[in-house]
TORPADREN-589187 format. One record per residue: x, y, z of N, C-alpha, C in turn; residue number from 1. Coordinates in Angstrom, 1 decimal, padded with zeros to 4 digits. Example, Ala and Ser with C-alpha at 12.3 -4.5 7.8 and 13.67 -1.06 7.14 Angstrom:
+--------+--------+--------+--------+--------+--------+--------+--------+--------+-----+
|    n_X |    n_Y |    n_Z |   ca_X |   ca_Y |   ca_Z |    c_X |    c_Y |    c_Z | num |
+--------+--------+--------+--------+--------+--------+--------+--------+--------+-----+
|  013.2 | -005.7 |  007.8 |  012.3 | -004.5 |  007.8 |  013.2 | -003.3 |  007.8 |   1 |
|  012.8 | -002.2 |  007.1 |  013.7 | -001.1 |  007.1 |  012.9 |  000.0 |  007.9 |   2 |
+--------+--------+--------+--------+--------+--------+--------+--------+--------+-----+
//
This chain:
+--------+--------+--------+--------+--------+--------+--------+--------+--------+-----+
|    n_X |    n_Y |    n_Z |   ca_X |   ca_Y |   ca_Z |    c_X |    c_Y |    c_Z | num |
+--------+--------+--------+--------+--------+--------+--------+--------+--------+-----+
| -053.9 | -041.5 | -068.6 | -055.1 | -041.0 | -068.0 | -054.7 | -040.1 | -066.8 |   1 |
| -055.2 | -038.9 | -066.8 | -054.9 | -038.0 | -065.7 | -055.6 | -038.4 | -064.5 |   2 |
| -054.9 | -038.4 | -063.4 | -055.5 | -038.7 | -062.1 | -055.2 | -037.6 | -061.1 |   3 |
| -056.1 | -037.3 | -060.3 | -055.9 | -036.3 | -059.2 | -056.5 | -036.9 | -057.9 |   4 |
| -055.6 | -037.0 | -056.9 | -056.0 | -037.6 | -055.7 | -055.8 | -036.6 | -054.5 |   5 |
| -056.9 | -036.2 | -053.9 | -056.8 | -035.3 | -052.7 | -056.5 | -036.0 | -051.4 |   6 |
| -055.9 | -035.3 | -050.5 | -055.8 | -035.8 | -049.1 | -055.7 | -034.6 | -048.2 |   7 |
| -055.8 | -034.9 | -046.9 | -055.6 | -033.9 | -045.9 | -056.9 | -033.3 | -045.3 |   8 |
| -058.0 | -033.7 | -045.8 | -059.2 | -033.2 | -045.2 | -059.4 | -033.8 | -043.8 |   9 |
| -060.4 | -033.2 | -043.1 | -060.6 | -033.7 | -041.7 | -061.5 | -032.7 | -041.0 |  10 |
| -061.5 | -032.8 | -039.6 | -062.4 | -031.9 | -038.8 | -061.5 | -031.1 | -037.9 |  11 |
| -061.7 | -029.8 | -037.8 | -061.0 | -029.0 | -036.9 | -062.0 | -027.9 | -036.4 |  12 |
| -061.5 | -027.3 | -035.3 | -062.4 | -026.2 | -034.7 | -062.1 | -024.9 | -035.4 |  13 |
| -063.1 | -024.1 | -035.3 | -063.0 | -022.7 | -035.9 | -061.7 | -022.1 | -035.4 |  14 |
| -061.1 | -021.4 | -036.4 | -059.8 | -020.8 | -036.1 | -058.6 | -021.7 | -036.4 |  15 |
| -058.8 | -022.9 | -036.6 | -057.7 | -023.9 | -036.8 | -057.3 | -023.8 | -038.3 |  16 |
| -056.3 | -024.8 | -038.6 | -055.7 | -024.9 | -039.9 | -055.8 | -026.3 | -040.4 |  17 |
| -055.7 | -026.4 | -041.7 | -055.6 | -027.7 | -042.4 | -054.8 | -027.4 | -043.7 |  18 |
| -054.1 | -028.5 | -044.1 | -053.4 | -028.4 | -045.4 | -053.9 | -029.5 | -046.3 |  19 |
| -054.4 | -029.2 | -047.4 | -054.9 | -030.2 | -048.4 | -053.8 | -030.4 | -049.4 |  20 |
| -053.7 | -031.6 | -049.9 | -052.7 | -031.9 | -050.9 | -053.5 | -032.6 | -052.1 |  21 |
| -052.9 | -032.5 | -053.3 | -053.5 | -033.1 | -054.4 | -052.3 | -033.7 | -055.3 |  22 |
| -052.3 | -035.0 | -055.4 | -051.2 | -035.6 | -056.2 | -051.8 | -035.9 | -057.6 |  23 |
| -051.0 | -035.3 | -058.6 | -051.5 | -035.4 | -060.0 | -050.5 | -036.4 | -060.7 |  24 |
| -051.1 | -037.1 | -061.6 | -050.3 | -038.1 | -062.4 | -051.0 | -038.3 | -063.8 |  25 |
| -050.2 | -038.9 | -064.7 | -050.8 | -039.4 | -065.9 | -050.7 | -038.3 | -067.1 |  26 |
| -049.9 | -037.3 | -066.9 | -049.8 | -036.3 | -068.0 | -048.4 | -035.8 | -068.1 |  27 |
| -048.0 | -035.4 | -069.3 | -046.7 | -034.9 | -069.5 | -046.7 | -033.5 | -070.0 |  28 |
| -047.9 | -032.9 | -070.2 | -048.0 | -031.5 | -070.7 | -047.3 | -030.6 | -069.7 |  29 |
| -046.6 | -029.6 | -070.2 | -046.0 | -028.5 | -069.3 | -046.9 | -027.3 | -069.2 |  30 |
| -048.0 | -027.3 | -070.0 | -048.9 | -026.2 | -070.0 | -050.2 | -026.7 | -069.3 |  31 |
| -050.4 | -026.1 | -068.2 | -051.6 | -026.4 | -067.4 | -051.9 | -025.4 | -066.3 |  32 |
| -053.0 | -025.4 | -065.7 | -053.2 | -024.8 | -064.5 | -054.1 | -025.6 | -063.6 |  33 |
| -054.1 | -025.3 | -062.3 | -054.8 | -026.2 | -061.3 | -055.6 | -025.3 | -060.4 |  34 |
| -056.5 | -025.9 | -059.7 | -057.3 | -025.1 | -058.8 | -058.0 | -026.0 | -057.7 |  35 |
| -058.5 | -025.3 | -056.7 | -059.2 | -025.9 | -055.6 | -060.6 | -025.4 | -055.7 |  36 |
| -061.6 | -026.3 | -055.5 | -063.0 | -025.9 | -055.5 | -063.6 | -026.5 | -054.3 |  37 |
| -064.8 | -026.0 | -053.9 | -065.5 | -026.6 | -052.8 | -067.0 | -026.6 | -053.1 |  38 |
| -067.7 | -027.6 | -052.4 | -069.1 | -027.7 | -052.7 | -069.8 | -028.2 | -051.4 |  39 |
| -070.9 | -027.5 | -051.1 | -071.8 | -028.0 | -050.1 | -073.1 | -028.5 | -050.7 |  40 |
| -073.8 | -029.4 | -050.0 | -075.0 | -029.9 | -050.5 | -076.0 | -028.9 | -051.0 |  41 |
| -076.5 | -029.0 | -052.2 | -077.5 | -028.1 | -052.7 | -077.0 | -026.9 | -053.4 |  42 |
| -075.6 | -026.7 | -053.4 | -075.0 | -025.6 | -054.1 | -074.1 | -026.0 | -055.1 |  43 |
| -073.8 | -025.1 | -056.0 | -072.8 | -025.4 | -057.1 | -071.4 | -025.4 | -056.6 |  44 |
| -070.5 | -025.8 | -057.4 | -069.1 | -025.9 | -057.0 | -068.4 | -024.5 | -057.1 |  45 |
| -067.9 | -024.1 | -056.0 | -067.3 | -022.7 | -055.8 | -065.8 | -022.8 | -056.0 |  46 |
| -065.3 | -021.9 | -056.9 | -063.8 | -021.8 | -057.0 | -063.2 | -021.1 | -055.8 |  47 |
| -062.2 | -021.7 | -055.2 | -061.6 | -021.2 | -054.0 | -060.2 | -020.5 | -054.4 |  48 |
| -059.4 | -021.2 | -055.1 | -058.1 | -020.7 | -055.5 | -057.6 | -021.5 | -056.7 |  49 |
| -056.8 | -020.8 | -057.5 | -056.2 | -021.4 | -058.7 | -054.7 | -020.9 | -058.8 |  50 |
| -054.0 | -021.7 | -059.5 | -052.6 | -021.4 | -059.7 | -052.1 | -021.8 | -061.1 |  51 |
| -051.4 | -020.9 | -061.8 | -050.9 | -021.2 | -063.1 | -049.5 | -021.8 | -063.0 |  52 |
| -049.1 | -022.3 | -064.2 | -047.8 | -022.9 | -064.2 | -046.7 | -022.0 | -063.7 |  53 |
| -046.8 | -020.7 | -064.0 | -045.8 | -019.7 | -063.6 | -045.9 | -019.3 | -062.2 |  54 |
| -046.9 | -019.8 | -061.4 | -047.1 | -019.5 | -060.0 | -048.1 | -018.4 | -059.8 |  55 |
| -048.6 | -017.8 | -060.8 | -049.6 | -016.7 | -060.6 | -050.9 | -017.3 | -060.0 |  56 |
| -051.4 | -016.7 | -059.0 | -052.5 | -017.2 | -058.2 | -053.8 | -016.3 | -058.3 |  57 |
| -054.9 | -017.0 | -058.1 | -056.2 | -016.3 | -058.0 | -056.9 | -016.9 | -056.7 |  58 |
| -057.6 | -016.0 | -056.0 | -058.4 | -016.4 | -054.9 | -059.8 | -015.8 | -054.9 |  59 |
| -060.7 | -016.6 | -054.3 | -062.1 | -016.0 | -054.2 | -062.0 | -015.0 | -053.0 |  60 |
| -062.9 | -014.1 | -053.0 | -062.9 | -013.1 | -051.9 | -063.1 | -013.7 | -050.6 |  61 |
| -063.9 | -014.8 | -050.5 | -064.2 | -015.4 | -049.3 | -063.0 | -016.1 | -048.6 |  62 |
| -061.9 | -016.3 | -049.3 | -060.8 | -017.0 | -048.6 | -059.5 | -016.2 | -048.7 |  63 |
| -059.6 | -015.1 | -049.4 | -058.4 | -014.3 | -049.6 | -057.8 | -013.8 | -048.3 |  64 |
| -056.5 | -014.0 | -048.1 | -055.9 | -013.7 | -046.9 | -055.8 | -014.8 | -045.8 |  65 |
| -056.6 | -015.8 | -046.1 | -056.7 | -017.0 | -045.1 | -056.1 | -018.3 | -045.8 |  66 |
| -056.4 | -018.4 | -047.1 | -055.9 | -019.6 | -047.8 | -054.8 | -019.3 | -048.7 |  67 |
| -053.9 | -020.3 | -048.9 | -052.7 | -020.1 | -049.8 | -052.6 | -021.4 | -050.7 |  68 |
| -052.6 | -021.1 | -052.0 | -052.4 | -022.2 | -052.9 | -051.0 | -022.3 | -053.4 |  69 |
| -050.4 | -023.5 | -053.5 | -049.1 | -023.6 | -053.9 | -048.9 | -024.9 | -054.7 |  70 |
| -047.8 | -025.0 | -055.4 | -047.6 | -026.3 | -056.1 | -046.1 | -026.6 | -056.1 |  71 |
| -045.9 | -027.9 | -056.2 | -044.5 | -028.4 | -056.4 | -044.5 | -029.1 | -057.8 |  72 |
| -044.0 | -028.4 | -058.8 | -044.1 | -028.8 | -060.1 | -043.3 | -030.1 | -060.3 |  73 |
| -042.2 | -030.3 | -059.6 | -041.4 | -031.5 | -059.8 | -042.2 | -032.7 | -059.3 |  74 |
| -042.9 | -032.5 | -058.2 | -043.7 | -033.6 | -057.6 | -045.1 | -033.7 | -058.1 |  75 |
| -045.4 | -032.8 | -059.0 | -046.8 | -032.7 | -059.5 | -047.8 | -032.8 | -058.4 |  76 |
| -047.6 | -031.9 | -057.4 | -048.5 | -031.9 | -056.2 | -049.0 | -030.5 | -056.0 |  77 |
| -050.2 | -030.4 | -055.7 | -050.9 | -029.1 | -055.5 | -051.3 | -029.1 | -054.0 |  78 |
| -051.2 | -027.9 | -053.4 | -051.5 | -027.7 | -052.0 | -052.5 | -026.6 | -051.7 |  79 |
| -053.2 | -026.7 | -050.7 | -054.0 | -025.6 | -050.2 | -053.8 | -025.5 | -048.7 |  80 |
| -053.1 | -024.5 | -048.3 | -053.0 | -024.2 | -046.8 | -054.2 | -023.3 | -046.4 |  81 |
| -054.9 | -023.8 | -045.4 | -056.1 | -023.1 | -045.0 | -056.0 | -022.8 | -043.5 |  82 |
| -055.9 | -021.5 | -043.3 | -055.8 | -020.9 | -041.9 | -057.0 | -020.2 | -041.5 |  83 |
| -057.1 | -019.9 | -040.2 | -058.3 | -019.1 | -039.7 | -059.6 | -019.7 | -040.2 |  84 |
| -059.7 | -021.0 | -040.1 | -060.9 | -021.6 | -040.7 | -062.2 | -021.2 | -040.0 |  85 |
| -063.3 | -021.2 | -040.7 | -064.6 | -020.8 | -040.2 | -065.6 | -021.9 | -040.5 |  86 |
| -066.7 | -022.0 | -039.7 | -067.7 | -023.0 | -040.0 | -068.2 | -023.0 | -041.4 |  87 |
| -068.2 | -021.8 | -042.0 | -068.7 | -021.7 | -043.4 | -067.7 | -022.2 | -044.4 |  88 |
| -066.5 | -022.6 | -044.0 | -065.6 | -023.2 | -044.9 | -065.9 | -024.7 | -045.0 |  89 |
| -066.8 | -025.2 | -044.2 | -067.1 | -026.7 | -044.3 | -067.7 | -027.0 | -045.7 |  90 |
| -067.1 | -028.0 | -046.3 | -067.4 | -028.4 | -047.6 | -066.6 | -029.6 | -048.1 |  91 |
| -067.0 | -030.2 | -049.2 | -066.1 | -031.1 | -049.9 | -065.2 | -030.3 | -050.8 |  92 |
| -063.9 | -030.5 | -050.6 | -062.9 | -029.8 | -051.4 | -062.4 | -030.6 | -052.6 |  93 |
| -062.4 | -030.1 | -053.8 | -062.0 | -030.8 | -054.9 | -060.7 | -030.1 | -055.6 |  94 |
| -059.8 | -031.0 | -056.0 | -058.7 | -030.5 | -056.8 | -059.1 | -030.6 | -058.3 |  95 |
| -058.7 | -029.7 | -059.1 | -059.0 | -029.7 | -060.5 | -057.9 | -029.2 | -061.3 |  96 |
| -057.8 | -029.7 | -062.6 | -056.7 | -029.3 | -063.5 | -057.3 | -029.0 | -064.9 |  97 |
| -056.7 | -028.1 | -065.5 | -057.0 | -027.8 | -066.9 | -055.7 | -028.1 | -067.7 |  98 |
| -055.8 | -029.2 | -068.5 | -054.6 | -029.8 | -069.2 | -055.1 | -030.0 | -070.6 |  99 |
| -054.4 | -029.4 | -071.6 | -053.5 | -028.3 | -071.5 | -054.2 | -027.0 | -071.1 | 100 |
| -053.4 | -026.0 | -070.8 | -054.0 | -024.8 | -070.3 | -054.8 | -024.1 | -071.4 | 101 |
| -055.8 | -023.3 | -071.0 | -056.6 | -022.5 | -071.9 | -056.1 | -021.1 | -071.6 | 102 |
| -056.2 | -020.3 | -072.7 | -055.8 | -018.9 | -072.6 | -057.0 | -018.0 | -072.3 | 103 |
| -058.2 | -018.6 | -072.0 | -059.4 | -017.9 | -071.9 | -059.6 | -017.2 | -070.5 | 104 |
| -058.7 | -017.6 | -069.6 | -058.9 | -017.0 | -068.2 | -060.0 | -017.7 | -067.5 | 105 |
| -060.6 | -017.0 | -066.5 | -061.7 | -017.6 | -065.8 | -061.2 | -018.7 | -064.9 | 106 |
| -060.1 | -018.5 | -064.2 | -059.4 | -019.5 | -063.5 | -060.2 | -020.1 | -062.3 | 107 |
| -061.2 | -019.4 | -061.8 | -062.0 | -019.8 | -060.7 | -063.4 | -020.4 | -061.2 | 108 |
| -063.5 | -020.6 | -062.4 | -064.7 | -021.1 | -063.0 | -064.6 | -022.6 | -063.2 | 109 |
| -065.5 | -023.4 | -062.6 | -065.4 | -024.8 | -062.7 | -065.5 | -025.3 | -064.2 | 110 |
| -066.2 | -024.6 | -065.0 | -066.3 | -025.0 | -066.4 | -065.0 | -025.0 | -067.1 | 111 |
| -064.0 | -024.3 | -066.6 | -062.7 | -024.2 | -067.3 | -061.9 | -025.5 | -067.1 | 112 |
| -062.2 | -026.3 | -066.2 | -061.4 | -027.5 | -065.8 | -061.9 | -028.7 | -066.4 | 113 |
| -060.9 | -029.6 | -066.9 | -061.3 | -030.8 | -067.5 | -061.0 | -032.1 | -066.8 | 114 |
| -060.3 | -031.9 | -065.6 | -060.0 | -033.1 | -064.8 | -060.3 | -032.7 | -063.3 | 115 |
| -060.8 | -033.7 | -062.6 | -061.3 | -033.5 | -061.2 | -060.9 | -034.7 | -060.4 | 116 |
| -060.5 | -034.4 | -059.1 | -060.4 | -035.4 | -058.1 | -061.7 | -035.8 | -057.5 | 117 |
| -061.7 | -036.7 | -056.6 | -063.0 | -037.2 | -056.0 | -063.4 | -036.4 | -054.8 | 118 |
| -062.5 | -035.6 | -054.3 | -062.9 | -034.7 | -053.2 | -062.4 | -035.2 | -051.8 | 119 |
| -062.3 | -034.3 | -050.9 | -062.0 | -034.6 | -049.5 | -062.8 | -033.7 | -048.6 | 120 |
| -063.4 | -034.2 | -047.6 | -064.3 | -033.5 | -046.7 | -063.6 | -032.7 | -045.7 | 121 |
| -063.9 | -031.4 | -045.6 | -063.4 | -030.5 | -044.5 | -064.6 | -030.1 | -043.7 | 122 |
| -064.5 | -030.3 | -042.4 | -065.6 | -029.9 | -041.5 | -065.0 | -029.0 | -040.4 | 123 |
| -065.6 | -027.8 | -040.3 | -065.1 | -026.9 | -039.3 | -066.2 | -026.7 | -038.2 | 124 |
| -065.9 | -027.0 | -037.0 | -066.9 | -026.8 | -035.9 | -066.7 | -025.5 | -035.2 | 125 |
| -067.8 | -025.0 | -034.7 | -067.7 | -023.7 | -034.0 | -067.5 | -023.8 | -032.5 | 126 |
+--------+--------+--------+--------+--------+--------+--------+--------+--------+-----+
//
């Protein structure tokens, strides 16, 4: 059973930084990709960043240049370094995985992912 467990959420002031981690377990596939999504009450889940097995990344325009997604394949851990945080970044952040990988693209689309963590809350105060 694939499990994804996020950590690292919290509260910081505008302009600050946070690093989210996602520990993955329960799979042996070498073909997969992973992503970070966020959601605020009343809105759909927004794709923030995604990374493929070969390290290729995708970012939403709202976070490009401020957030960095990375992975440690040996540790099966996904990271999201978030810098220059803004109040509008406040959301519950979810780690997601597509196992095995799909060749259909759409890496920032929630519908492409078949495993999800429970989320971690990030709150940015002005």
